[in-house]
Every structure is written in C-alpha cells, then in structure tokens.
VEXFILO-536624 format. One record per atom (N, C-alpha, C, CB): residue in three letters; x, y, z; chain; residue number from 1; atom name. Coordinates in Angstrom, 3 decimals. Each point is the difference from the previous one (the first is absolute). Glycine has a CB too. Layout:
<drentors>
drentor residu:ALA u:X v:Y w:Z chaine:A num:NUM atome:CA
...
</drentors>
This chain:
<drentors>
drentor residu:MET u:0.795 v:-1.200 w:0.000 chaine:A num:1 atome:N
drentor residu:MET u:-0.795 v:1.200 w:0.000 chaine:A num:1 atome:CA
drentor residu:MET u:0.839 v:1.268 w:0.000 chaine:A num:1 atome:C
drentor residu:MET u:-1.744 v:-1.272 w:1.174 chaine:A num:1 atome:CB
drentor residu:LYS u:3.001 v:1.148 w:-0.869 chaine:A num:2 atome:N
drentor residu:LYS u:0.853 v:1.181 w:0.085 chaine:A num:2 atome:CA
drentor residu:LYS u:-0.044 v:0.870 w:-1.264 chaine:A num:2 atome:C
drentor residu:LYS u:1.467 v:-1.296 w:1.533 chaine:A num:2 atome:CB
drentor residu:PRO u:-1.497 v:0.714 w:-2.751 chaine:A num:3 atome:N
drentor residu:PRO u:-0.058 v:0.850 w:-1.196 chaine:A num:3 atome:CA
drentor residu:PRO u:-1.287 v:0.830 w:-0.103 chaine:A num:3 atome:C
drentor residu:PRO u:1.422 v:-1.688 w:-1.130 chaine:A num:3 atome:CB
drentor residu:TYR u:-2.448 v:1.294 w:1.855 chaine:A num:4 atome:N
drentor residu:TYR u:-1.298 v:0.684 w:-0.088 chaine:A num:4 atome:CA
drentor residu:TYR u:-0.333 v:0.791 w:1.258 chaine:A num:4 atome:C
drentor residu:TYR u:-0.766 v:-1.798 w:-1.523 chaine:A num:4 atome:CB
drentor residu:TYR u:1.731 v:1.960 w:2.396 chaine:A num:5 atome:N
drentor residu:TYR u:-0.218 v:0.708 w:1.260 chaine:A num:5 atome:CA
drentor residu:TYR u:-0.559 v:1.402 w:-0.220 chaine:A num:5 atome:C
drentor residu:TYR u:1.858 v:-1.321 w:1.002 chaine:A num:5 atome:CB
drentor residu:ASN u:-1.357 v:2.029 w:-2.010 chaine:A num:6 atome:N
drentor residu:ASN u:-0.443 v:1.368 w:-0.269 chaine:A num:6 atome:CA
drentor residu:ASN u:-1.427 v:0.069 w:-0.538 chaine:A num:6 atome:C
drentor residu:ASN u:2.365 v:0.586 w:-0.443 chaine:A num:6 atome:CB
drentor residu:GLU u:-2.929 v:-1.701 w:0.002 chaine:A num:7 atome:N
drentor residu:GLU u:-1.356 v:-0.021 w:-0.545 chaine:A num:7 atome:CA
drentor residu:GLU u:-1.073 v:-0.113 w:1.090 chaine:A num:7 atome:C
drentor residu:GLU u:0.933 v:-1.038 w:-2.065 chaine:A num:7 atome:CB
drentor residu:ILE u:-0.542 v:0.706 w:3.278 chaine:A num:8 atome:N
drentor residu:ILE u:-0.971 v:-0.197 w:1.076 chaine:A num:8 atome:CA
drentor residu:ILE u:-0.803 v:1.276 w:0.250 chaine:A num:8 atome:C
drentor residu:ILE u:1.514 v:-1.715 w:1.041 chaine:A num:8 atome:CB
drentor residu:ASP u:-0.871 v:2.867 w:-1.029 chaine:A num:9 atome:N
drentor residu:ASP u:-0.716 v:1.269 w:0.177 chaine:A num:9 atome:CA
drentor residu:ASP u:-1.056 v:0.186 w:-1.076 chaine:A num:9 atome:C
drentor residu:ASP u:2.037 v:0.994 w:1.056 chaine:A num:9 atome:CB
drentor residu:SER u:-1.685 v:-1.311 w:-2.285 chaine:A num:10 atome:N
drentor residu:SER u:-0.933 v:0.132 w:-1.118 chaine:A num:10 atome:CA
drentor residu:SER u:-1.221 v:-0.894 w:0.170 chaine:A num:10 atome:C
drentor residu:SER u:1.921 v:0.563 w:-1.477 chaine:A num:10 atome:CB
drentor residu:VAL u:-1.706 v:-1.773 w:1.970 chaine:A num:11 atome:N
drentor residu:VAL u:-1.108 v:-0.927 w:0.221 chaine:A num:11 atome:CA
drentor residu:VAL u:-0.939 v:0.556 w:1.065 chaine:A num:11 atome:C
drentor residu:VAL u:1.465 v:-1.950 w:-0.648 chaine:A num:11 atome:CB
drentor residu:LEU u:-0.913 v:2.456 w:1.732 chaine:A num:12 atome:N
drentor residu:LEU u:-0.821 v:0.505 w:1.102 chaine:A num:12 atome:CA
drentor residu:LEU u:-0.691 v:1.320 w:-0.328 chaine:A num:12 atome:C
drentor residu:LEU u:1.544 v:-1.146 w:1.560 chaine:A num:12 atome:CB
drentor residu:LEU u:-0.888 v:1.998 w:-2.342 chaine:A num:13 atome:N
drentor residu:LEU u:-0.574 v:1.305 w:-0.332 chaine:A num:13 atome:CA
drentor residu:LEU u:-0.949 v:-0.039 w:-1.191 chaine:A num:13 atome:C
drentor residu:LEU u:2.050 v:1.017 w:0.912 chaine:A num:13 atome:CB
drentor residu:SER u:-1.847 v:-1.964 w:-1.826 chaine:A num:14 atome:N
drentor residu:SER u:-0.814 v:-0.060 w:-1.214 chaine:A num:14 atome:CA
drentor residu:SER u:-0.235 v:-1.448 w:-0.437 chaine:A num:14 atome:C
drentor residu:SER u:0.909 v:2.237 w:-0.695 chaine:A num:14 atome:CB
drentor residu:PRO u:-1.629 v:-3.014 w:1.513 chaine:A num:15 atome:N
drentor residu:PRO u:-0.224 v:-1.411 w:-0.338 chaine:A num:15 atome:CA
drentor residu:PRO u:-1.028 v:-0.168 w:-1.112 chaine:A num:15 atome:C
drentor residu:PRO u:0.576 v:-0.600 w:2.345 chaine:A num:15 atome:CB
drentor residu:ASP u:-0.552 v:-0.559 w:-2.996 chaine:A num:16 atome:N
drentor residu:ASP u:-1.045 v:-0.353 w:-0.961 chaine:A num:16 atome:CA
drentor residu:ASP u:-1.210 v:-0.569 w:0.723 chaine:A num:16 atome:C
drentor residu:ASP u:1.738 v:-0.443 w:-1.757 chaine:A num:16 atome:CB
drentor residu:PHE u:-1.482 v:-0.309 w:2.816 chaine:A num:17 atome:N
drentor residu:PHE u:-1.040 v:-0.627 w:0.824 chaine:A num:17 atome:CA
drentor residu:PHE u:0.426 v:0.040 w:1.460 chaine:A num:17 atome:C
drentor residu:PHE u:-0.693 v:-1.508 w:-1.914 chaine:A num:17 atome:CB
drentor residu:VAL u:-0.294 v:1.634 w:2.792 chaine:A num:18 atome:N
drentor residu:VAL u:0.215 v:-0.239 w:1.427 chaine:A num:18 atome:CA
drentor residu:VAL u:-1.098 v:-0.964 w:0.420 chaine:A num:18 atome:C
drentor residu:VAL u:1.071 v:2.316 w:0.437 chaine:A num:18 atome:CB
drentor residu:LYS u:-0.673 v:-3.426 w:0.171 chaine:A num:19 atome:N
drentor residu:LYS u:-0.964 v:-1.016 w:0.423 chaine:A num:19 atome:CA
drentor residu:LYS u:0.185 v:-0.310 w:1.479 chaine:A num:19 atome:C
drentor residu:LYS u:-0.033 v:-0.976 w:-2.322 chaine:A num:19 atome:CB
drentor residu:LYS u:-1.060 v:0.517 w:2.941 chaine:A num:20 atome:N
drentor residu:LYS u:0.075 v:-0.473 w:1.385 chaine:A num:20 atome:CA
drentor residu:LYS u:0.428 v:-1.453 w:-0.007 chaine:A num:20 atome:C
drentor residu:LYS u:-1.792 v:1.624 w:0.743 chaine:A num:20 atome:CB
drentor residu:SER u:2.606 v:-1.985 w:0.214 chaine:A num:21 atome:N
drentor residu:SER u:0.394 v:-1.383 w:0.156 chaine:A num:21 atome:CA
drentor residu:SER u:-1.192 v:-0.820 w:0.484 chaine:A num:21 atome:C
drentor residu:SER u:2.375 v:0.698 w:0.491 chaine:A num:21 atome:CB
drentor residu:LYS u:-2.498 v:-1.912 w:-1.003 chaine:A num:22 atome:N
drentor residu:LYS u:-1.060 v:-0.893 w:0.469 chaine:A num:22 atome:CA
drentor residu:LYS u:0.357 v:-0.605 w:1.345 chaine:A num:22 atome:C
drentor residu:LYS u:-0.618 v:-0.503 w:-2.365 chaine:A num:22 atome:CB
drentor residu:ARG u:1.891 v:0.457 w:2.695 chaine:A num:23 atome:N
drentor residu:ARG u:0.454 v:-0.627 w:1.250 chaine:A num:23 atome:CA
drentor residu:ARG u:0.011 v:0.953 w:1.189 chaine:A num:23 atome:C
drentor residu:ARG u:1.370 v:-1.517 w:-1.378 chaine:A num:23 atome:CB
drentor residu:ASP u:-1.083 v:2.800 w:1.118 chaine:A num:24 atome:N
drentor residu:ASP u:0.147 v:0.959 w:1.093 chaine:A num:24 atome:CA
drentor residu:ASP u:-0.646 v:1.316 w:-0.419 chaine:A num:24 atome:C
drentor residu:ASP u:2.150 v:-1.107 w:0.792 chaine:A num:24 atome:CB
drentor residu:LYS u:-3.183 v:1.521 w:-0.075 chaine:A num:25 atome:N
drentor residu:LYS u:-0.742 v:1.214 w:-0.364 chaine:A num:25 atome:CA
drentor residu:LYS u:0.834 v:1.266 w:0.127 chaine:A num:25 atome:C
drentor residu:LYS u:-2.064 v:-1.140 w:0.736 chaine:A num:25 atome:CB
drentor residu:ASN u:3.202 v:1.067 w:-0.055 chaine:A num:26 atome:N
drentor residu:ASN u:0.873 v:1.159 w:0.180 chaine:A num:26 atome:CA
drentor residu:ASN u:1.158 v:0.046 w:-0.997 chaine:A num:26 atome:C
drentor residu:ASN u:-0.610 v:-0.041 w:2.398 chaine:A num:26 atome:CB
drentor residu:VAL u:0.548 v:-0.804 w:-3.420 chaine:A num:27 atome:N
drentor residu:VAL u:1.058 v:-0.040 w:-1.008 chaine:A num:27 atome:CA
drentor residu:VAL u:-0.562 v:0.441 w:-1.348 chaine:A num:27 atome:C
drentor residu:VAL u:1.176 v:-1.864 w:1.246 chaine:A num:27 atome:CB
drentor residu:LEU u:-0.456 v:2.776 w:-1.890 chaine:A num:28 atome:N
drentor residu:LEU u:-0.355 v:0.457 w:-1.349 chaine:A num:28 atome:CA
drentor residu:LEU u:1.088 v:-0.419 w:-0.979 chaine:A num:28 atome:C
drentor residu:LEU u:-1.288 v:1.963 w:0.946 chaine:A num:28 atome:CB
drentor residu:LEU u:0.857 v:-2.319 w:-2.159 chaine:A num:29 atome:N
drentor residu:LEU u:0.899 v:-0.437 w:-1.069 chaine:A num:29 atome:CA
drentor residu:LEU u:0.022 v:1.074 w:-1.081 chaine:A num:29 atome:C
drentor residu:LEU u:-0.466 v:-2.456 w:0.490 chaine:A num:29 atome:CB
drentor residu:TYR u:1.604 v:3.072 w:-0.710 chaine:A num:30 atome:N
drentor residu:TYR u:0.168 v:1.061 w:-0.998 chaine:A num:30 atome:CA
drentor residu:TYR u:0.698 v:-0.593 w:-1.229 chaine:A num:30 atome:C
drentor residu:TYR u:0.124 v:1.801 w:1.817 chaine:A num:30 atome:CB
drentor residu:TYR u:-0.787 v:-1.710 w:-2.970 chaine:A num:31 atome:N
drentor residu:TYR u:0.533 v:-0.552 w:-1.251 chaine:A num:31 atome:CA
drentor residu:TYR u:0.277 v:1.121 w:-1.000 chaine:A num:31 atome:C
drentor residu:TYR u:-1.264 v:-2.149 w:0.392 chaine:A num:31 atome:CB
drentor residu:LYS u:2.377 v:2.035 w:-1.083 chaine:A num:32 atome:N
drentor residu:LYS u:0.280 v:0.891 w:-1.130 chaine:A num:32 atome:CA
drentor residu:LYS u:0.765 v:-0.789 w:-1.052 chaine:A num:32 atome:C
drentor residu:LYS u:0.045 v:2.053 w:1.504 chaine:A num:32 atome:CB
drentor residu:ASN u:-0.497 v:-1.939 w:-2.744 chaine:A num:33 atome:N
drentor residu:ASN u:0.625 v:-0.708 w:-1.113 chaine:A num:33 atome:CA
drentor residu:ASN u:1.159 v:0.817 w:-0.545 chaine:A num:33 atome:C
drentor residu:ASN u:-2.185 v:-1.109 w:-0.568 chaine:A num:33 atome:CB
drentor residu:PHE u:3.301 v:0.416 w:0.328 chaine:A num:34 atome:N
drentor residu:PHE u:1.182 v:0.617 w:-0.590 chaine:A num:34 atome:CA
drentor residu:PHE u:0.417 v:-0.832 w:-1.202 chaine:A num:34 atome:C
drentor residu:PHE u:0.748 v:0.947 w:2.241 chaine:A num:34 atome:CB
drentor residu:THR u:-0.700 v:-0.339 w:-3.416 chaine:A num:35 atome:N
drentor residu:THR u:0.404 v:-0.729 w:-1.206 chaine:A num:35 atome:CA
drentor residu:THR u:1.475 v:-0.387 w:0.059 chaine:A num:35 atome:C
drentor residu:THR u:-1.745 v:1.232 w:-1.312 chaine:A num:35 atome:CB
drentor residu:LYS u:2.543 v:-0.480 w:2.061 chaine:A num:36 atome:N
drentor residu:LYS u:1.442 v:-0.287 w:0.083 chaine:A num:36 atome:CA
drentor residu:LYS u:0.328 v:-1.142 w:0.967 chaine:A num:36 atome:C
drentor residu:LYS u:0.420 v:2.393 w:-0.538 chaine:A num:36 atome:CB
drentor residu:ILE u:-1.389 v:-2.852 w:1.296 chaine:A num:37 atome:N
drentor residu:ILE u:0.234 v:-1.100 w:0.933 chaine:A num:37 atome:CA
drentor residu:ILE u:-0.415 v:-1.305 w:-0.655 chaine:A num:37 atome:C
drentor residu:ILE u:-0.356 v:1.523 w:1.983 chaine:A num:37 atome:CB
drentor residu:MET u:1.333 v:-2.293 w:-2.389 chaine:A num:38 atome:N
drentor residu:MET u:-0.208 v:-1.330 w:-0.562 chaine:A num:38 atome:CA
drentor residu:MET u:-1.047 v:-0.010 w:-1.127 chaine:A num:38 atome:C
drentor residu:MET u:0.624 v:-0.946 w:2.226 chaine:A num:38 atome:CB
drentor residu:GLY u:-0.599 v:1.958 w:-3.071 chaine:A num:39 atome:N
drentor residu:GLY u:-0.877 v:0.053 w:-1.160 chaine:A num:39 atome:CA
drentor residu:GLY u:-1.438 v:0.399 w:0.302 chaine:A num:39 atome:C
drentor residu:GLY u:1.438 v:-1.711 w:-0.965 chaine:A num:39 atome:CB
drentor residu:GLY u:-1.704 v:2.242 w:2.135 chaine:A num:40 atome:N
drentor residu:GLY u:-1.334 v:0.477 w:0.325 chaine:A num:40 atome:CA
drentor residu:GLY u:-0.636 v:-0.724 w:1.170 chaine:A num:40 atome:C
drentor residu:GLY u:-0.240 v:0.597 w:-2.358 chaine:A num:40 atome:CB
drentor residu:LYS u:0.780 v:-0.414 w:3.527 chaine:A num:41 atome:N
drentor residu:LYS u:-0.522 v:-0.628 w:1.215 chaine:A num:41 atome:CA
drentor residu:LYS u:-0.428 v:1.090 w:0.987 chaine:A num:41 atome:C
drentor residu:LYS u:1.495 v:-2.034 w:-0.343 chaine:A num:41 atome:CB
drentor residu:TYR u:-2.245 v:1.607 w:1.350 chaine:A num:42 atome:N
drentor residu:TYR u:-0.403 v:0.902 w:1.073 chaine:A num:42 atome:CA
drentor residu:TYR u:1.025 v:-0.032 w:1.115 chaine:A num:42 atome:C
drentor residu:TYR u:-2.414 v:-0.342 w:-0.577 chaine:A num:42 atome:CB
drentor residu:LEU u:2.670 v:1.511 w:1.132 chaine:A num:43 atome:N
drentor residu:LEU u:0.736 v:0.086 w:1.243 chaine:A num:43 atome:CA
drentor residu:LEU u:-1.065 v:0.132 w:1.085 chaine:A num:43 atome:C
drentor residu:LEU u:2.100 v:1.082 w:-1.075 chaine:A num:43 atome:CB
drentor residu:LEU u:-2.088 v:-1.983 w:2.028 chaine:A num:44 atome:N
drentor residu:LEU u:-1.003 v:-0.039 w:1.059 chaine:A num:44 atome:CA
drentor residu:LEU u:0.654 v:0.400 w:1.317 chaine:A num:44 atome:C
drentor residu:LEU u:-1.300 v:-1.810 w:-1.208 chaine:A num:44 atome:CB
drentor residu:VAL u:0.703 v:2.810 w:1.860 chaine:A num:45 atome:N
drentor residu:VAL u:0.464 v:0.449 w:1.306 chaine:A num:45 atome:CA
drentor residu:VAL u:-1.105 v:-0.323 w:0.997 chaine:A num:45 atome:C
drentor residu:VAL u:1.460 v:1.863 w:-0.996 chaine:A num:45 atome:CB
drentor residu:VAL u:-1.127 v:-2.656 w:2.003 chaine:A num:46 atome:N
drentor residu:VAL u:-0.975 v:-0.426 w:1.005 chaine:A num:46 atome:CA
drentor residu:VAL u:0.200 v:0.874 w:1.241 chaine:A num:46 atome:C
drentor residu:VAL u:-0.042 v:-2.411 w:-0.893 chaine:A num:46 atome:CB
drentor residu:VAL u:-1.040 v:3.110 w:1.292 chaine:A num:47 atome:N
drentor residu:VAL u:0.078 v:0.966 w:1.092 chaine:A num:47 atome:CA
drentor residu:VAL u:-0.938 v:-0.409 w:1.131 chaine:A num:47 atome:C
drentor residu:VAL u:0.592 v:1.827 w:-1.632 chaine:A num:47 atome:CB
drentor residu:LYS u:-0.069 v:-1.850 w:2.837 chaine:A num:48 atome:N
drentor residu:LYS u:-0.786 v:-0.277 w:1.212 chaine:A num:48 atome:CA
drentor residu:LYS u:-0.388 v:1.342 w:0.607 chaine:A num:48 atome:C
drentor residu:LYS u:1.195 v:-2.229 w:0.431 chaine:A num:48 atome:CB
drentor residu:LYS u:-2.511 v:2.427 w:-0.260 chaine:A num:49 atome:N
drentor residu:LYS u:-0.501 v:1.230 w:0.603 chaine:A num:49 atome:CA
drentor residu:LYS u:-0.248 v:-0.242 w:1.476 chaine:A num:49 atome:C
drentor residu:LYS u:-1.045 v:0.728 w:-2.180 chaine:A num:49 atome:CB
drentor residu:SER u:1.461 v:0.221 w:3.012 chaine:A num:50 atome:N
drentor residu:SER u:-0.273 v:-0.102 w:1.427 chaine:A num:50 atome:CA
drentor residu:SER u:-0.353 v:1.384 w:0.532 chaine:A num:50 atome:C
drentor residu:SER u:1.571 v:-1.981 w:0.231 chaine:A num:50 atome:CB
drentor residu:VAL u:-2.004 v:2.032 w:0.994 chaine:A num:51 atome:N
drentor residu:VAL u:-0.390 v:1.263 w:0.617 chaine:A num:51 atome:CA
drentor residu:VAL u:1.207 v:0.916 w:0.160 chaine:A num:51 atome:C
drentor residu:VAL u:-1.869 v:-1.165 w:1.202 chaine:A num:51 atome:CB
drentor residu:ILE u:3.001 v:0.595 w:-0.860 chaine:A num:52 atome:N
drentor residu:ILE u:1.194 v:0.789 w:0.266 chaine:A num:52 atome:CA
drentor residu:ILE u:0.690 v:0.441 w:-1.293 chaine:A num:52 atome:C
drentor residu:ILE u:0.278 v:-1.238 w:2.154 chaine:A num:52 atome:CB
drentor residu:ARG u:-0.107 v:0.286 w:-3.096 chaine:A num:53 atome:N
drentor residu:ARG u:0.658 v:0.322 w:-1.277 chaine:A num:53 atome:CA
drentor residu:ARG u:-0.256 v:-1.115 w:-1.003 chaine:A num:53 atome:C
drentor residu:ARG u:1.786 v:1.325 w:1.199 chaine:A num:53 atome:CB
drentor residu:ASN u:-1.499 v:-1.029 w:-2.440 chaine:A num:54 atome:N
drentor residu:ASN u:-0.082 v:-0.991 w:-1.076 chaine:A num:54 atome:CA
drentor residu:ASN u:1.426 v:-0.399 w:-0.359 chaine:A num:54 atome:C
drentor residu:ASN u:-2.202 v:0.964 w:-0.900 chaine:A num:54 atome:CB
drentor residu:PHE u:2.377 v:-2.224 w:0.503 chaine:A num:55 atome:N
drentor residu:PHE u:1.341 v:-0.416 w:-0.398 chaine:A num:55 atome:CA
drentor residu:PHE u:-0.067 v:-1.063 w:-1.086 chaine:A num:55 atome:C
drentor residu:PHE u:0.847 v:0.537 w:2.295 chaine:A num:55 atome:CB
drentor residu:ILE u:0.205 v:-0.591 w:-3.092 chaine:A num:56 atome:N
drentor residu:ILE u:0.099 v:-0.959 w:-1.097 chaine:A num:56 atome:CA
drentor residu:ILE u:0.399 v:-1.352 w:0.569 chaine:A num:56 atome:C
drentor residu:ILE u:0.625 v:1.827 w:-1.646 chaine:A num:56 atome:CB
drentor residu:ILE u:-1.416 v:-2.845 w:1.300 chaine:A num:57 atome:N
drentor residu:ILE u:0.309 v:-1.363 w:0.422 chaine:A num:57 atome:CA
drentor residu:ILE u:0.974 v:-0.640 w:-0.978 chaine:A num:57 atome:C
drentor residu:ILE u:-2.258 v:-0.204 w:1.088 chaine:A num:57 atome:CB
drentor residu:THR u:1.935 v:0.313 w:-2.393 chaine:A num:58 atome:N
drentor residu:THR u:0.849 v:-0.598 w:-1.026 chaine:A num:58 atome:CA
drentor residu:THR u:-0.267 v:0.674 w:-1.340 chaine:A num:58 atome:C
drentor residu:THR u:0.025 v:-2.201 w:1.242 chaine:A num:58 atome:CB
drentor residu:VAL u:0.866 v:1.952 w:-2.170 chaine:A num:59 atome:N
drentor residu:VAL u:-0.121 v:0.483 w:-1.380 chaine:A num:59 atome:CA
drentor residu:VAL u:0.420 v:-1.142 w:-0.902 chaine:A num:59 atome:C
drentor residu:VAL u:0.456 v:2.435 w:0.643 chaine:A num:59 atome:CB
drentor residu:TYR u:-1.242 v:-2.691 w:-1.693 chaine:A num:60 atome:N
drentor residu:TYR u:0.414 v:-1.034 w:-0.949 chaine:A num:60 atome:CA
drentor residu:TYR u:-0.619 v:0.227 w:-1.366 chaine:A num:60 atome:C
drentor residu:TYR u:0.242 v:-1.608 w:1.884 chaine:A num:60 atome:CB
drentor residu:ILE u:0.262 v:0.877 w:-2.866 chaine:A num:61 atome:N
drentor residu:ILE u:-0.452 v:0.084 w:-1.387 chaine:A num:61 atome:CA
drentor residu:ILE u:-1.021 v:-1.104 w:-0.236 chaine:A num:61 atome:C
drentor residu:ILE u:2.220 v:0.987 w:-0.765 chaine:A num:61 atome:CB
drentor residu:THR u:-3.299 v:-0.641 w:0.058 chaine:A num:62 atome:N
drentor residu:THR u:-1.027 v:-0.989 w:-0.311 chaine:A num:62 atome:CA
drentor residu:THR u:-0.632 v:0.332 w:-1.353 chaine:A num:62 atome:C
drentor residu:THR u:-0.449 v:-0.378 w:2.471 chaine:A num:62 atome:CB
drentor residu:ASP u:-0.166 v:-0.639 w:-3.072 chaine:A num:63 atome:N
drentor residu:ASP u:-0.729 v:0.244 w:-1.246 chaine:A num:63 atome:CA
drentor residu:ASP u:-1.500 v:-0.143 w:0.219 chaine:A num:63 atome:C
drentor residu:ASP u:1.970 v:-0.823 w:-1.319 chaine:A num:63 atome:CB
drentor residu:LYS u:-2.369 v:0.488 w:2.536 chaine:A num:64 atome:N
drentor residu:LYS u:-1.414 v:-0.190 w:0.313 chaine:A num:64 atome:CA
drentor residu:LYS u:-0.430 v:0.906 w:1.135 chaine:A num:64 atome:C
drentor residu:LYS u:0.150 v:-2.360 w:-0.778 chaine:A num:64 atome:CB
drentor residu:ILE u:-1.375 v:2.852 w:0.676 chaine:A num:65 atome:N
drentor residu:ILE u:-0.581 v:0.796 w:1.072 chaine:A num:65 atome:CA
drentor residu:ILE u:-0.823 v:-0.934 w:0.874 chaine:A num:65 atome:C
drentor residu:ILE u:-0.051 v:2.109 w:-1.436 chaine:A num:65 atome:CB
drentor residu:LYS u:0.314 v:-2.090 w:2.722 chaine:A num:66 atome:N
drentor residu:LYS u:-0.682 v:-0.897 w:0.931 chaine:A num:66 atome:CA
drentor residu:LYS u:-1.477 v:0.338 w:0.123 chaine:A num:66 atome:C
drentor residu:LYS u:2.136 v:-0.279 w:1.245 chaine:A num:66 atome:CB
drentor residu:GLU u:-2.911 v:-0.711 w:-0.820 chaine:A num:67 atome:N
drentor residu:GLU u:-1.412 v:0.221 w:0.266 chaine:A num:67 atome:CA
drentor residu:GLU u:-0.137 v:0.889 w:1.225 chaine:A num:67 atome:C
drentor residu:GLU u:-0.611 v:-2.231 w:-1.023 chaine:A num:67 atome:CB
drentor residu:GLY u:-0.532 v:2.881 w:1.116 chaine:A num:68 atome:N
drentor residu:GLY u:-0.253 v:0.878 w:1.138 chaine:A num:68 atome:CA
drentor residu:GLY u:-0.747 v:1.232 w:-0.446 chaine:A num:68 atome:C
drentor residu:GLY u:2.052 v:-0.837 w:1.134 chaine:A num:68 atome:CB
drentor residu:ASP u:-2.514 v:1.577 w:-0.182 chaine:A num:69 atome:N
drentor residu:ASP u:-0.765 v:1.209 w:-0.289 chaine:A num:69 atome:CA
drentor residu:ASP u:0.910 v:1.106 w:-0.507 chaine:A num:69 atome:C
drentor residu:ASP u:-1.666 v:-0.638 w:1.751 chaine:A num:69 atome:CB
drentor residu:VAL u:1.227 v:1.290 w:-2.824 chaine:A num:70 atome:N
drentor residu:VAL u:0.747 v:1.128 w:-0.556 chaine:A num:70 atome:CA
drentor residu:VAL u:-0.322 v:1.235 w:0.834 chaine:A num:70 atome:C
drentor residu:VAL u:-0.028 v:-1.003 w:-2.349 chaine:A num:70 atome:CB
drentor residu:VAL u:1.060 v:1.630 w:2.893 chaine:A num:71 atome:N
drentor residu:VAL u:-0.153 v:1.223 w:0.770 chaine:A num:71 atome:CA
drentor residu:VAL u:0.081 v:1.199 w:-0.940 chaine:A num:71 atome:C
drentor residu:VAL u:0.995 v:-1.106 w:2.050 chaine:A num:71 atome:CB
drentor residu:TRP u:-0.113 v:1.000 w:-3.046 chaine:A num:72 atome:N
drentor residu:TRP u:0.209 v:1.092 w:-0.941 chaine:A num:72 atome:CA
drentor residu:TRP u:0.531 v:-0.578 w:-1.305 chaine:A num:72 atome:C
drentor residu:TRP u:0.449 v:1.643 w:1.884 chaine:A num:72 atome:CB
drentor residu:LYS u:-0.902 v:-1.046 w:-3.000 chaine:A num:73 atome:N
drentor residu:LYS u:0.469 v:-0.423 w:-1.321 chaine:A num:73 atome:CA
drentor residu:LYS u:0.266 v:1.237 w:-0.838 chaine:A num:73 atome:C
drentor residu:LYS u:-1.304 v:-2.170 w:0.136 chaine:A num:73 atome:CB
drentor residu:LYS u:2.445 v:2.170 w:-0.807 chaine:A num:74 atome:N
drentor residu:LYS u:0.358 v:1.119 w:-0.880 chaine:A num:74 atome:CA
drentor residu:LYS u:-0.954 v:0.030 w:-1.176 chaine:A num:74 atome:C
drentor residu:LYS u:2.424 v:-0.144 w:0.684 chaine:A num:74 atome:CB
drentor residu:SER u:-2.941 v:1.319 w:-0.977 chaine:A num:75 atome:N
drentor residu:SER u:-0.949 v:0.091 w:-1.131 chaine:A num:75 atome:CA
drentor residu:SER u:0.651 v:0.513 w:-1.255 chaine:A num:75 atome:C
drentor residu:SER u:-1.813 v:0.386 w:1.609 chaine:A num:75 atome:CB
</drentors>
C-alpha cells in the first residue's frame, strides 16, 4: 500500500461510494476508483467512527464493492 499512501486523502475527501459495514454499524467503507491502480481498481479505506474520534482501520485494493447500505454515492 505504500505506493498509494498519498491517495488516501483523496478517497476520504472525494469518494465514489461510502457504505456502512454489515458487520459493525460504526464502520464506514470509502471507495474510490483509480485507473492507475492495477488497470482500474478501487482503493478502499475502512474507517471506524467513535464518539471520541474516527480512525482508519485498514486500506486495501479491491475490484468489488461490498454489500451494505449506501451512505453516499457520487453523482
């Protein structure tokens, strides 16, 4: 993930999709598609929301959007 570290801000500030996790109601999944990542994959940033602060749990590359409720979608 180190080559894509600088893209994390872009995913969080301008995602293509934000979905709720089916496993944890306090986790949001931020997706953004990048054509330069492996020929067109999503960079997924998983964020845990809490009363005190929000923090990133993990970041990874995927070609599929997980099931779950859509919180926000880029129009």
